[in-house]
N, C-alpha and C positions, 0 to 999 in steps of 0.2 A: 269291451272286446274289440280287437283291431280287425282291420280288413284281412290280415294274414291268418286269422283263426281257422280259415277253411283251407289253408295251404296244405298240399300233400306232404307227407313226411320226407320223401325223397327230394322234393324241391327245397324243403327246409334244410335238409342236410347239405345240399349243394350251396345254398345261400350262406349258411353258417360257415362252411369251409372257406368260402370267399372272404367272409368277414374276419375269420381267423388269419388268413393270409395277409389281409390288409392291416390288421392290428399288429402283426409281427413284421411289417414292412417287407413281406415276402420271405422271411426266414423260414416260415412253415408254408410250403406250397400247398395249394388246394388238394393236389393228389395225395400228399402225405396226411393232411387232415382227414380226408375221406377214408384213408386206410384203417382207421380205428385205433391207432396207438394213443397212449397217454399224451395229452397235450403238453404236460410238464416235461415228459421225456423227449418230446419233439423240440422243446426249447421255449415254450410259453413262459415268459418271466412275469414278474408282478406288474411292470408297466404295460406290457402287452395285454395282460389279463384285464387291467383297468380300461384300456382302449376297447377291448372286446365287450366288456360289460356295458360300457357307454353305447357302443354301436348296437348291441342287442336291445337296450332300453329304447334307443331312438327308433329303431326299425320295428320292434314288436311290442313295445310298451310294457315290458316285464323286466324286473331286476333279478338277476341271479348272481350267486357268489361263485365265480370261476377262479380257480387257483388256490382256494382255501383248502385246508386239510379235509373238510367234509363236503366240499363242493364237487360238482361234476368234473370229471377229468378226461373224458373222451368226447369226441364229437357226438356220438350216440347218447351219452349222458346229458349233454347240453340240449340236444334235440328233445329228449324225453322230458327234461325239466321245463322247457318252453311249452311243449304240447300240454303238459299237466297244468301249467299256469294259464294257458289260453282256453282251457276247457271250461 
């Protein structure tokens, strides 16, 4: 378990929104990621999804499938997935 396992959900949401913005080179602003829309609808493409997957793995030590047909598609889906894996 990582040091982030005790992070509050709102802090996790904020950090992941920042990672999404970074992974998309700013194409998805933090505010849009926090709004709860589909990440694909906001413009998360396959390359950005791979960047985000790597960033989450580096920061939280968990691997998740983002951008796949069955993977999490909103910020809250990603948060829930990470919280479940860190539990």
